[in-house]
N, C-alpha and C positions, 0 to 999 in steps of 0.2 A: 677536398682531399680525403675526408672520411668516406665519402661515397665511392670514390675510386678504389680505396683500400678494401672496402666491403665487397665491391663487385669482383675485384681480383681474388679475394679470399674465397668467395663463393665459387668462382670459376675453377680455382685450384682444387677446392673440395669436390666439385662435380667431376673434374677430370680424374682425381684419385679414386672416387667411388666407381666410375665407369670402367676403370682398369681392373677391378677385382671381381667382376661378374663371373660366377662359376661357369665352366663349360657345359654345353648342352649335348652330351653324348647319350646314346641309347644304353639301357641297363645291360644289354648283352655285350660282352666284350667284342671288340673288332680288332682284327690283325691286318697288318700290311707288310708285305715282303719288301725288305730294303735291299738285301744282297748278301753274298758270301765274300770272304776276304780273298778267295781265289777260286777259279773254276777248274783247274787242273791240279791234281793232288796225288802224292805218292801213296800207294797202298801200305797198310801197316804190316807188321810182322817183326820177328826177332831181330832181323838184320836191317830193318828200314830206319832211315834217319827220322828222328822224332819230329813231328809237325802237327799242327792243329788246324782243322777246318773250323771257321767261325761263321755262324749264321746270325744275321741281324734282322729283327722284326720290330715294327712299330706296333703299339697297341693303344686302344682307348677303352674305357669302361665307365659308364654313366654313374654307377653307384659305388665304384671303387672297392669292390669286394673280391679282390684277387688274392690268391695264395691261401694256404690252409696250414694250421698247426698240426692237424691230425694226419692220418695216412691217406687222405683223399688224393685223387689224381687231379692234376692241374693242367698238364700239357701232354699232348699226344703227338708223336713224331713218327710218320710212316715213310719208310724207304720204299721207293717204287719197285725195287727188286724183290722185296719181301712184304707185300701188302697185308698179309695175314698176321704179322708179328710187329705191331707198333711198339716203339720205345716209349716208355712213360717216365716223365720227370715231374718234379715238384717246383712250383714257383715260390719264392719267398713271400711271406705274408706282408701285404702292404697295409699299414694301419690306416683306419678311417679317421679323417680329420675334418672338423668344421661341419657346416650345414651342407655345402655343395661338395659332394664327394667324387665328382667326375675327375677321372685321372687319365693321363696319357704318359707314354714313355717308350722305352726301348727294351726289348728282351734280347739278350745275347746268349746264344747256345754254342757251346764248344764241343767239338768232336775230335779228340786226339786220335792220330792214326794208329795208336797202339791198342785201340779197342776193335773188337771183331767186326763192327759194321763197316769200317772204312777199309775194306779189303775186297779184292776181286772175287766174285762168287762164280762157282761152276754149278750149272743146273744139276740138281739131284744131290748136291753135297751141302753140308752145313759148315759154317765157319770159314776161316781164311784158308785158301788153297795154296798160298805162296805163289811164286811165279808160275804162270800157266803157259806151257809151250804153244806157240802160235796165236796167243791172245795177248796183244800188247796193252789193251785197255778195257775198262768196264765203265759204264755210265749209270748214273742214278739221279733221282731228284727226291726231294722230301715234300710231304704234305704235312702241315702243322695246324693244330687246333688247340685252343685253350678253353678251360672251364672255370667259371667263378664259383664262389662259395654258395651261391643260390642255385647252382646247377645249370646256369645258362651257358650254352656252348657258343663259341665265337664262329665266325666264318672260317672256312678251310682255306689256307693259302698254299699255293703251289710254288716251289722254288724253281730256279733254273737248273739245267742239267749240270752235274759235276762229272768230270772224267777222272777216273782213277788210273794211274799208271801201274800196270800189273807186273812188269819186269823190273 
């Protein structure tokens, strides 16, 4: 009876130990495009009904050093229509815990249509143009990249095309 109990206890201990192995991710962050909440979206403006475009990305980082307390840049978002003007946002600091700091999770980016990027653009003009006669829609995609505290850049992910309704 004691031998059976000892074997069972050792098997349970081994099973518990094998479940807590730290993940083996590279030290450079990696991104994965998951998707948008919708692919057709009303352009913003004073008279537009409020709506938010939501972009979901998966991430991994082998050393878990994402986010900064200072003014460092963490995430770069480039609109395909304005590639020379990337939007820059900050990630929240993810505290390092334990010996194996490999982390994974999801980043959710929100783009309310009351912001200037989510509007139909006319070539040669800056900002929202409002309804554009003869132009029912505009399309764009995003490229996204993140940077960790060590300065390692992730891969660049490309989103699907989003159609903005201009009228």
